[in-house]
C-alpha positions as CSV (number, residue, x, y, z in Angstrom):
1,M,55.9,-32.2,-49.3
2,Q,57.6,-34.4,-52.0
3,R,58.0,-31.4,-54.3
4,I,59.4,-29.2,-51.6
5,F,62.0,-31.8,-50.7
6,A,62.9,-32.2,-54.4
7,Y,63.3,-28.4,-54.8
8,V,65.6,-28.3,-51.8
9,L,67.8,-31.0,-53.1
10,A,68.0,-29.4,-56.5
11,L,69.0,-26.1,-54.9
12,I,71.8,-27.7,-52.9
13,V,73.2,-29.5,-56.0
14,S,73.1,-26.4,-58.1
15,L,75.2,-24.3,-55.7
16,P,79.0,-23.9,-56.4
17,P,81.1,-26.7,-54.9
18,N,83.6,-24.3,-53.2
19,L,80.8,-22.7,-51.2
20,F,80.4,-25.9,-49.2
21,A,84.0,-27.0,-49.2
22,E,84.4,-26.6,-45.4
23,S,80.8,-26.5,-44.2
24,L,79.2,-29.5,-46.0
25,Q,79.6,-33.1,-44.9
26,V,78.1,-36.0,-46.8
27,S,78.1,-39.6,-45.6
28,G,75.9,-42.7,-45.8
29,Y,75.7,-46.4,-46.3
30,Y,74.4,-49.2,-48.4
31,K,72.8,-52.2,-46.6
32,S,71.5,-55.4,-48.0
33,F,69.5,-58.0,-45.9
34,F,68.3,-61.4,-47.0
35,T,65.8,-62.7,-44.6
36,I,63.9,-66.0,-44.3
37,L,61.0,-66.1,-41.9
38,N,59.6,-69.5,-40.7
39,S,56.3,-68.6,-39.2
40,T,53.6,-70.6,-37.5
41,S,50.3,-70.6,-39.4
42,L,47.0,-71.7,-37.7
43,S,44.4,-73.3,-39.8
44,E,42.9,-76.7,-39.1
45,S,46.3,-77.7,-37.7
46,V,49.5,-75.9,-36.8
47,T,51.8,-75.8,-39.8
48,Q,55.0,-74.1,-40.7
49,K,55.2,-71.4,-43.5
50,K,58.3,-70.0,-45.0
51,S,58.6,-66.6,-46.5
52,F,61.6,-64.5,-47.7
53,M,62.6,-60.9,-48.2
54,A,65.6,-59.4,-49.9
55,S,65.8,-55.8,-48.7
56,N,68.3,-53.1,-49.9
57,Q,68.7,-49.7,-48.3
58,V,70.7,-46.7,-49.4
59,R,71.0,-43.9,-46.8
60,L,72.4,-40.4,-47.6
61,N,73.3,-38.1,-44.7
62,V,73.9,-34.4,-45.4
63,F,75.2,-32.0,-42.7
64,Y,75.7,-28.3,-43.4
65,R,76.9,-25.7,-41.0
66,S,75.8,-22.3,-42.1
67,T,77.4,-20.4,-39.2
68,D,78.7,-21.2,-35.7
69,L,75.1,-20.6,-34.6
70,L,73.1,-22.5,-37.2
71,S,73.4,-25.9,-38.8
72,F,71.2,-28.3,-40.8
73,S,71.0,-32.1,-40.9
74,T,69.1,-34.3,-43.4
75,S,69.0,-38.1,-43.9
76,Y,67.1,-39.9,-46.7
77,N,66.6,-43.6,-47.1
78,L,65.6,-45.4,-50.4
79,S,64.7,-49.1,-50.0
80,P,63.8,-51.5,-52.8
81,R,62.5,-54.8,-51.5
82,W,61.9,-58.2,-53.1
83,Q,59.7,-60.4,-51.0
84,D,57.3,-63.2,-50.7
85,G,53.9,-61.6,-51.0
86,A,52.8,-63.1,-47.7
87,F,55.8,-61.9,-45.8
88,F,54.0,-59.1,-44.0
89,E,50.6,-60.8,-43.7
90,E,51.3,-62.2,-40.3
91,D,52.3,-59.8,-37.5
92,R,53.9,-62.1,-34.9
93,L,56.2,-59.5,-33.5
94,Y,54.2,-56.8,-31.8
95,T,55.8,-53.4,-32.2
96,G,53.5,-51.1,-30.3
97,V,53.0,-47.6,-31.5
98,D,53.8,-46.8,-35.2
99,P,56.6,-44.2,-34.9
100,T,55.4,-42.4,-38.0
101,S,52.4,-41.3,-35.9
102,Y,54.9,-38.8,-34.3
103,R,55.4,-37.1,-37.6
104,L,53.4,-33.9,-38.5
105,V,53.6,-34.6,-42.2
106,D,55.5,-37.1,-44.2
107,L,56.4,-38.4,-47.6
108,N,54.5,-41.2,-49.1
109,S,56.6,-44.2,-47.9
110,Q,55.6,-46.4,-50.8
111,I,57.0,-45.1,-54.1
112,Y,56.3,-48.2,-56.2
113,P,53.7,-49.5,-56.6
114,H,51.4,-46.6,-55.8
115,E,50.2,-46.6,-52.1
116,D,46.7,-47.7,-53.2
117,D,48.0,-50.7,-55.0
118,S,49.1,-54.0,-53.5
119,I,52.9,-54.5,-53.1
120,G,53.0,-58.0,-54.6
121,N,56.6,-59.3,-54.7
122,F,58.4,-56.0,-55.3
123,G,58.2,-52.6,-53.8
124,T,60.3,-49.4,-53.4
125,F,60.0,-47.4,-50.2
126,Q,61.4,-44.1,-49.0
127,N,61.9,-42.4,-45.6
128,L,62.9,-38.8,-45.0
129,D,64.4,-39.8,-41.6
130,R,66.2,-36.6,-40.6
131,A,65.4,-33.0,-41.4
132,F,66.2,-30.6,-38.6
133,A,68.0,-27.4,-37.8
134,T,70.2,-26.9,-34.8
135,I,70.6,-23.5,-33.2
136,S,73.7,-23.5,-30.8
137,T,74.2,-20.8,-28.3
138,E,76.4,-20.4,-25.2
139,I,73.5,-21.5,-22.9
140,M,71.5,-24.0,-25.0
141,D,71.1,-26.0,-28.1
142,V,67.7,-25.9,-29.9
143,Y,66.7,-28.7,-32.4
144,I,63.8,-28.0,-34.7
145,G,62.5,-30.7,-37.1
146,R,62.7,-34.4,-37.7
147,Q,65.3,-36.0,-35.3
148,A,66.0,-38.9,-33.0
149,V,64.6,-38.6,-29.5
150,A,65.5,-41.5,-27.1
151,W,66.8,-42.3,-23.6
152,G,67.5,-45.2,-21.4
153,S,70.4,-47.1,-20.0
154,G,68.9,-50.6,-20.4
155,R,70.8,-52.9,-22.8
156,V,67.8,-54.8,-24.1
157,L,64.6,-53.2,-22.9
158,N,64.1,-49.4,-22.1
159,P,61.0,-48.5,-20.1
160,T,61.5,-44.8,-20.7
161,D,62.1,-45.1,-24.5
162,I,58.6,-45.1,-25.8
163,L,58.5,-42.7,-28.7
164,A,60.2,-44.7,-31.4
165,P,61.8,-47.8,-29.7
166,F,63.5,-50.8,-31.2
167,T,62.0,-54.2,-30.6
168,F,64.2,-57.2,-29.6
169,S,63.7,-58.7,-33.1
170,A,64.8,-55.6,-35.0
171,L,67.6,-56.5,-37.4
172,D,68.9,-53.0,-38.1
173,T,69.3,-50.9,-34.9
174,E,71.9,-48.4,-36.1
175,D,69.7,-45.4,-36.7
176,R,66.8,-44.4,-34.5
177,F,63.5,-43.6,-36.4
178,G,63.2,-39.9,-36.8
179,I,60.2,-38.1,-35.3
180,D,59.1,-34.4,-35.5
181,A,60.0,-32.4,-32.4
182,L,61.1,-29.1,-31.0
183,R,63.8,-29.8,-28.4
184,I,65.9,-27.7,-26.1
185,R,69.0,-29.0,-24.3
186,I,70.6,-26.9,-21.6
187,P,74.0,-27.9,-20.1
188,V,74.0,-27.8,-16.3
189,G,77.5,-27.9,-14.7
190,T,80.1,-30.2,-16.2
191,M,78.1,-33.4,-16.5
192,G,74.4,-32.3,-16.1
193,E,71.7,-31.4,-18.5
194,F,68.2,-30.2,-18.7
195,D,66.3,-31.5,-21.7
196,T,62.8,-30.5,-22.7
197,G,60.7,-30.7,-25.9
198,Y,57.4,-31.1,-27.7
199,V,56.9,-34.0,-30.1
200,L,54.4,-33.4,-32.8
201,G,51.6,-35.8,-33.6
202,K,49.9,-36.1,-36.9
203,H,48.2,-32.9,-37.9
204,L,49.2,-31.3,-34.6
205,V,46.5,-33.3,-32.7
206,F,47.3,-32.8,-29.0
207,N,46.2,-36.3,-27.9
208,K,48.5,-37.8,-30.5
209,S,51.5,-35.7,-29.4
210,A,54.0,-35.8,-26.5
211,F,55.7,-33.3,-24.2
212,F,58.7,-34.1,-22.0
213,C,61.1,-32.7,-19.4
214,R,64.2,-34.5,-18.4
215,S,67.1,-33.6,-16.1
216,Q,70.4,-35.4,-15.8
217,S,73.1,-35.0,-13.2
218,N,76.0,-36.8,-11.6
219,F,76.5,-37.3,-7.8
220,M,78.5,-39.8,-5.8
221,E,79.9,-41.2,-9.0
222,T,76.3,-42.0,-10.2
223,D,74.7,-40.7,-13.4
224,A,71.0,-40.1,-12.5
225,S,68.2,-38.7,-14.6
226,A,64.5,-38.0,-14.0
227,L,61.9,-37.8,-16.7
228,V,58.3,-36.5,-16.8
229,M,56.4,-37.1,-20.1
230,V,52.9,-36.7,-21.3
231,F,52.2,-38.8,-24.4
232,R,48.8,-39.5,-26.0
233,N,47.0,-38.2,-22.8
234,N,49.1,-40.6,-20.7
235,L,51.5,-39.5,-17.9
236,L,54.9,-41.1,-17.5
237,I,57.4,-40.6,-14.6
238,G,60.8,-42.2,-15.1
239,F,64.1,-42.6,-13.3
240,D,67.4,-43.9,-14.6
241,F,70.6,-44.6,-12.6
242,V,74.0,-45.8,-13.9
243,R,77.2,-46.4,-11.9
244,A,80.1,-48.7,-11.5
245,I,80.2,-51.4,-8.9
246,G,83.7,-52.8,-8.6
247,G,84.7,-53.6,-12.1
248,A,81.2,-54.0,-13.3
249,G,78.6,-51.5,-14.7
250,F,75.2,-51.2,-13.0
251,W,72.0,-49.7,-14.4
252,L,68.4,-49.3,-13.2
253,E,65.8,-47.8,-15.5
254,S,62.2,-47.5,-14.5
255,A,59.0,-45.8,-15.7
256,Y,55.6,-45.5,-14.0
257,V,52.7,-44.7,-16.3
258,F,49.3,-43.3,-15.5
259,P,47.1,-44.1,-18.6
260,N,44.5,-41.6,-19.9
261,T,45.3,-39.0,-17.2
262,L,44.7,-36.1,-19.5
263,A,41.7,-37.6,-21.4
264,D,38.5,-35.6,-21.4
265,E,36.4,-38.6,-20.8
266,N,36.6,-40.9,-17.8
267,Q,38.8,-43.6,-19.3
268,L,41.3,-44.2,-16.5
269,S,43.0,-47.6,-16.8
270,D,45.3,-49.5,-14.4
271,K,48.6,-47.8,-13.7
272,Y,51.6,-49.9,-14.6
273,L,55.3,-50.0,-13.7
274,R,58.1,-51.1,-16.0
275,A,61.7,-51.5,-14.9
276,S,65.0,-52.9,-16.1
277,V,68.0,-53.6,-13.9
278,G,71.3,-55.1,-14.9
279,L,75.0,-55.6,-14.7
280,D,77.7,-55.8,-17.4
281,Y,81.4,-56.7,-17.2
282,S,84.3,-56.9,-19.6
283,F,86.0,-60.2,-18.8
284,S,89.0,-59.5,-21.1
285,G,89.8,-57.6,-24.2
286,T,87.9,-60.1,-26.2
287,T,84.8,-61.0,-24.1
288,Y,82.0,-58.8,-22.8
289,G,78.9,-60.0,-21.0
290,F,75.8,-58.6,-19.4
291,V,72.6,-59.7,-17.7
292,E,69.4,-57.7,-17.4
293,Y,66.1,-58.4,-15.6
294,H,62.9,-56.7,-16.9
295,F,59.6,-56.3,-15.1
296,S,56.5,-55.2,-16.9
297,Q,53.3,-54.7,-14.8
298,A,51.5,-54.0,-18.1
299,G,51.8,-57.7,-19.0
300,T,50.1,-60.7,-17.7
301,E,51.3,-63.9,-16.0
302,N,48.6,-66.1,-17.7
303,P,49.5,-67.0,-21.3
304,E,45.8,-67.5,-22.1
305,D,45.3,-63.7,-21.5
306,Y,48.1,-62.6,-23.8
307,F,46.0,-61.5,-26.7
308,A,43.1,-60.1,-24.7
309,N,45.6,-57.8,-22.8
310,L,46.8,-56.2,-26.0
311,I,43.9,-53.7,-26.0
312,Q,45.3,-52.0,-22.9
313,P,46.9,-48.4,-23.3
314,A,50.4,-49.8,-22.6
315,Y,50.2,-51.6,-25.9
316,T,48.1,-49.2,-28.0
317,D,49.9,-46.0,-26.8
318,G,52.9,-46.9,-24.7
319,A,55.0,-49.0,-27.2
320,V,54.9,-52.1,-25.0
321,Y,55.1,-55.2,-27.1
322,L,56.2,-58.0,-24.7
323,M,53.1,-59.8,-23.4
324,G,54.4,-61.3,-20.1
325,R,55.7,-59.8,-16.8
326,H,59.1,-61.2,-15.9
327,Y,62.0,-61.4,-18.3
328,L,65.7,-62.2,-18.2
329,A,68.1,-61.1,-20.9
330,P,71.7,-62.3,-20.7
331,G,74.1,-61.5,-23.4
332,M,77.7,-62.2,-24.5
333,M,79.9,-60.7,-27.2
334,Y,83.2,-62.4,-28.1
335,Q,85.9,-61.4,-30.5
336,V,86.9,-64.6,-32.2
337,I,89.8,-62.8,-34.0
338,S,90.4,-59.2,-34.6
339,L,88.0,-59.0,-37.6
340,I,85.3,-61.5,-36.5
341,N,82.8,-60.9,-33.6
342,L,80.2,-63.3,-32.2
343,S,77.2,-62.2,-30.2
344,V,74.6,-64.3,-28.4
345,Q,71.6,-63.0,-26.6
346,P,68.5,-64.9,-25.4
347,L,65.4,-63.3,-24.1
348,L,63.6,-65.5,-21.5
349,N,60.0,-65.2,-20.4
350,L,60.4,-66.4,-16.9
351,V,56.7,-67.3,-16.4
352,D,55.9,-69.4,-19.4
353,R,59.6,-70.4,-19.8
354,S,59.8,-69.6,-23.5
355,I,62.9,-68.1,-25.1
356,F,63.6,-65.8,-28.1
357,F,67.2,-66.7,-29.0
358,S,69.4,-64.3,-31.0
359,A,72.8,-65.1,-32.4
360,Q,75.0,-63.2,-34.9
361,I,78.5,-63.4,-36.3
362,E,80.0,-60.4,-38.0
363,Y,83.1,-60.2,-40.3
364,N,84.8,-56.9,-41.0
365,M,85.9,-58.0,-44.4
366,A,87.4,-54.6,-45.4
367,Q,87.5,-51.1,-44.2
368,D,83.9,-49.9,-43.8
369,I,82.5,-53.2,-45.2
370,Y,80.8,-55.7,-42.9
371,L,79.2,-59.1,-43.5
372,S,76.9,-60.7,-41.0
373,L,75.0,-64.0,-40.5
374,G,72.4,-64.5,-37.8
375,S,69.2,-65.9,-36.5
376,L,66.4,-65.3,-34.1
377,I,64.6,-68.4,-33.0
378,G,61.5,-68.8,-30.9
379,I,61.6,-71.6,-28.4
380,G,58.6,-72.7,-26.4
381,Q,55.3,-74.5,-26.7
382,R,53.7,-73.8,-30.1
383,P,50.3,-72.1,-30.4
384,D,47.2,-74.2,-30.8
385,T,43.6,-73.5,-31.9
386,M,40.9,-72.9,-29.3
387,S,38.9,-75.8,-30.7
388,H,38.7,-78.1,-33.7
389,N,36.1,-75.8,-35.3
390,S,38.0,-72.5,-34.6
391,T,41.1,-70.8,-35.9
392,A,41.3,-68.4,-32.9
393,Q,44.8,-68.4,-31.5
394,K,45.6,-69.9,-28.1
395,F,49.1,-69.3,-26.7
396,D,50.7,-71.5,-24.1
397,S,53.9,-69.5,-24.4
398,E,54.9,-66.2,-25.8
399,F,58.0,-66.9,-27.8
400,G,56.8,-70.3,-28.9
401,G,54.4,-68.4,-31.2
402,Y,57.1,-66.2,-32.7
403,P,58.6,-67.0,-36.1
404,D,62.1,-68.2,-36.6
405,I,64.2,-65.6,-38.5
406,Y,67.4,-66.3,-40.4
407,F,69.3,-63.5,-42.1
408,S,72.4,-62.3,-43.8
409,S,73.5,-58.7,-44.2
410,L,76.1,-56.7,-46.0
411,R,76.9,-53.2,-44.9
412,I,79.1,-50.7,-46.8
413,Y,79.7,-47.2,-45.4
414,F,80.9,-44.2,-47.3
């Protein structure tokens, strides 16, 4: 796979420049993140442990239109990282399904050191994040290859977005993780669409793959969509509604999942509903706010059961990572001056009353250059050990066990 990709790049570079003058578009960015993670370590007593990571990422996007019918898109990321060796030893932020599992084949993500060697304090990683062809006809668009596939109107939590979702703690949410799929999108009327596709699991294993059908339409000034998806032998039925109410925007996104419906063995688990409902409003030209409530039947209302519940299909297959049932996510964005923006967004677990608080200030220091400072802080009762002779974790709150994250970022686009 790596050799094929190298040959393709070499072929593109060797072709005459005037051949691509009007059909080739190249863009990308450089991003640098410096992150300090203050995590809770359980040993004989609860202690604080600081780790750091300096991560750099260069992304190159190449778009080539061969004809009006056919075009190609490719994106490649190269990421050298310097980090405390213990940075990834503790996984406090549960991320659900690994999105690379929805890739048929892939490059070795770790370039240096070799995949079989430990990373230590330095590593270089790569990601072929987009590699797809688009066939555009009068009646449909067909996408073949590695691409982004996502839906949902929720501002913070999207019940229908389960293939490669972002978590609340994700620092870089600009580009969706690419997955391998065959997708067909057919316009219906002026504002409607029928969208269907097959998402390839590793080695084309059916019970690691997904299939979806989604329709979208507009009626009575409401954007409505319905989704049916089979993923990893689970069945999902989802609905999404978006409309204006007065001067505010309203959304309701929901998904009902029937786990292991297509499994050969009798492995049926409890069905679960997830839903997000919210309102947003622009108070002025400089202030925007929203509030979203999220319900997750997959979670539990008893903090002592948080870890035991993680073996359920919602967490192993359905990309659920929050452990409770009821959440409130208000948010505010304020333009301090024309080049400086401030955003504040807490996520509240309404049952155990813990909070994961996010704040970020961004400065547009020059054209296509942005500097940001931010933090994500877990607030709540800290975890404890089950007993004096045990290191097993006992949570009295969800976000009280999350690490505090402080970061700075520099983004340069070209």
